[in-house]
C-alpha positions, 0 to 999 in steps of 0.5 A: 067866567064860563067863557074862561072855563070853556077856554081852559077846558079846550086848551087842556084838551088840545094839549092832551091830544097833542101830547098823545099824538107825539107819544104815538109818533115816537112809539111808531118811530121806535117800532119802525127803527127797531124793525129796520135795524133788526132786519138789516144783514149788516146791522143786525140790530135786535140787541141795540138799545133804541130810544125816541123822544120828540122824534130824536132817535138815540142808538146805543149798543155795540155793532161789529163794524164801522160800516154797520155803525154808519148804516144804522145811523143812515137807516134810522134817519130815513124813517118818516118822522125822525128829526135827528139821530144820536148815534152812540153805537160802539164797534166791537168786532166779533169775538171781542 
C-alpha cells in the first residue's frame, strides 16, 4: 500500500513538472516570437495576436502585404521549440 502511494506521488510530481515545463516553453516561445515579429521592419508585428499551445504558434491579425505575411510565418518557424505555425494573418494594405 505504501509503495503504491509513493508511486502515485512520484507520478503526480513528474507530470506536474512536465506540465510546468511545457507552459514555460510555450511562454518562452511566445516571448521570442512576439519580439522577433515586432522588431522586423517588414512585419511590424506589435499588434498581431500570437498564441502558443504545445509548441504550435497561431498568428492572427492583419499585415500590410503578402510578403509580410509569409515572412511572419518564416520568422516564427525559426524559433527554437516551435513545432508548427498556423498562419491566419490577413493582408490589409495601408489605408484600407
